[in-house]
C-alpha positions in Angstrom: 85.3 -66.4 -72.7 88.8 -67.7 -72.2 88.4 -67.5 -68.4 85.4 -69.7 -68.2 85.6 -73.4 -67.3 84.5 -76.2 -69.7 81.6 -77.0 -67.4 80.2 -73.5 -67.7 80.7 -73.6 -71.5 78.9 -77.0 -71.7 76.0 -75.7 -69.5 75.7 -72.6 -71.7 75.8 -74.5 -74.9 73.2 -77.0 -73.7 70.9 -74.2 -72.7 71.3 -72.5 -76.0 70.7 -75.7 -78.0 67.6 -76.7 -75.9 66.1 -73.2 -75.9 66.7 -71.7 -79.3 65.7 -68.0 -79.8 64.4 -66.2 -82.8 64.9 -62.6 -81.9 65.9 -61.7 -78.3 66.2 -64.3 -75.6 63.9 -64.1 -72.5 65.3 -62.4 -69.4 65.8 -65.6 -67.3 67.8 -67.1 -70.2 69.9 -63.9 -70.5 70.7 -64.0 -66.8 71.6 -67.7 -66.9 74.0 -67.2 -69.8 75.4 -64.1 -68.1 76.3 -66.2 -65.0 77.9 -68.9 -67.1 79.8 -66.8 -69.7 80.0 -63.2 -68.5 82.0 -61.5 -71.3 81.1 -62.5 -74.8 79.8 -59.8 -77.2 79.1 -61.5 -80.5 75.8 -63.1 -79.8 72.2 -62.4 -78.8 72.8 -62.6 -75.1 73.8 -59.3 -73.5 77.0 -59.2 -71.3 75.1 -58.3 -68.1 77.8 -59.3 -65.6 80.8 -58.3 -67.7 83.0 -55.6 -66.1 85.2 -53.2 -67.8 88.9 -54.0 -67.6 91.1 -51.5 -65.6 93.8 -51.1 -68.2 94.4 -47.7 -69.8 93.3 -48.8 -73.3 90.0 -50.2 -72.0 89.3 -47.0 -70.0 88.7 -45.0 -73.2 86.5 -47.6 -74.8 82.7 -47.8 -74.1 81.4 -50.3 -71.5 80.7 -53.8 -72.8 77.0 -53.5 -72.6 77.0 -50.4 -74.7 79.3 -52.0 -77.3 77.0 -55.1 -77.4 74.0 -52.8 -77.9 75.8 -51.0 -80.7 76.7 -54.3 -82.4 73.1 -55.5 -82.1 71.9 -52.3 -83.7 74.4 -52.5 -86.6 73.5 -56.2 -87.2 69.8 -55.4 -87.5 70.4 -52.2 -89.5 72.4 -54.2 -92.0 69.4 -56.5 -92.6 67.0 -53.5 -92.7 65.2 -54.8 -89.6 64.3 -58.1 -91.3 64.6 -61.3 -89.2 67.8 -63.4 -89.6 67.0 -66.3 -91.8 69.0 -69.4 -92.9 68.6 -72.3 -95.2 66.3 -73.9 -92.7 64.0 -70.9 -93.0 63.4 -71.7 -96.6 62.1 -75.3 -95.9 58.5 -75.0 -94.5 58.0 -78.8 -94.7 61.0 -79.7 -92.5 60.4 -81.3 -89.1 60.6 -79.6 -86.7 59.4 -76.5 -88.6 61.8 -73.5 -88.7 61.4 -70.9 -86.0 61.4 -68.0 -88.6 60.2 -68.6 -92.1 62.0 -66.8 -94.9 60.4 -63.9 -96.6 57.8 -64.9 -99.2 57.1 -68.4 -97.8 53.8 -69.6 -96.4 53.3 -71.8 -93.4 53.4 -75.5 -94.3 50.0 -77.1 -95.0 50.0 -80.9 -94.6 46.9 -82.0 -96.6 47.4 -84.1 -99.7 46.1 -81.4 -102.1 48.2 -78.6 -100.5 51.4 -80.7 -100.9 50.6 -81.4 -104.5 50.0 -77.7 -105.1 53.3 -76.8 -103.3 55.2 -79.3 -105.5 53.7 -77.9 -108.7 54.7 -74.4 -107.6 58.3 -75.6 -106.9 58.5 -77.3 -110.3 57.2 -74.2 -112.1 59.9 -72.0 -110.6 62.9 -71.0 -112.7 66.0 -73.0 -112.1 68.6 -71.5 -109.9 71.7 -70.3 -111.6 72.8 -67.6 -114.0 71.7 -67.2 -117.6 75.1 -67.4 -119.2 75.5 -68.4 -122.8 76.8 -72.0 -122.8 79.5 -71.1 -125.4 81.2 -68.6 -123.1 82.7 -71.2 -120.6 84.0 -73.1 -123.6 85.2 -70.4 -125.9 86.9 -68.1 -123.4 89.4 -70.7 -122.0 90.1 -71.9 -125.5 90.8 -68.4 -126.7 93.2 -67.9 -123.8 95.1 -71.1 -124.6 95.2 -70.1 -128.3 96.6 -66.7 -127.4 99.5 -68.5 -125.7 100.4 -70.0 -129.1 100.8 -66.6 -130.6 102.1 -64.6 -127.6 104.8 -66.1 -125.4 104.3 -64.7 -121.9 107.6 -66.1 -120.6 110.2 -65.5 -123.3 113.0 -68.1 -123.4 116.5 -66.5 -124.1 119.1 -68.7 -125.9 121.9 -66.3 -125.0 
């Protein structure tokens, strides 16, 4: 990516922002990105026009397309095949709607009764956060400070 010009980077970025992908980009999109930025392995676009370097260290490594395919497989295997979701995927009423909804969410329904029902469901949910006894964040630091009164961690020598 270091050997591409700023114009190519801007063209590729504009294309990606105007044509977002959910899973795999279409072939014309892949070819366009491959002509703009030929050797970038950490995204959904395969490095179709990327050539292997002729150095001795690169000769032992697999070709870039094979490495990209392996990285894609490992990314999907780590998610157990589920689609990649983000905070936008958890907001069905956002405009424009998210491309992929998070697991467990229904498509947004815009009628008045459906929105009231959705709000009631949201209000009935348990609050986010952990169920920690409220005394623990108060008592533990105070006990640590109290222990400093009885035990001096940095002894001061008067010799």
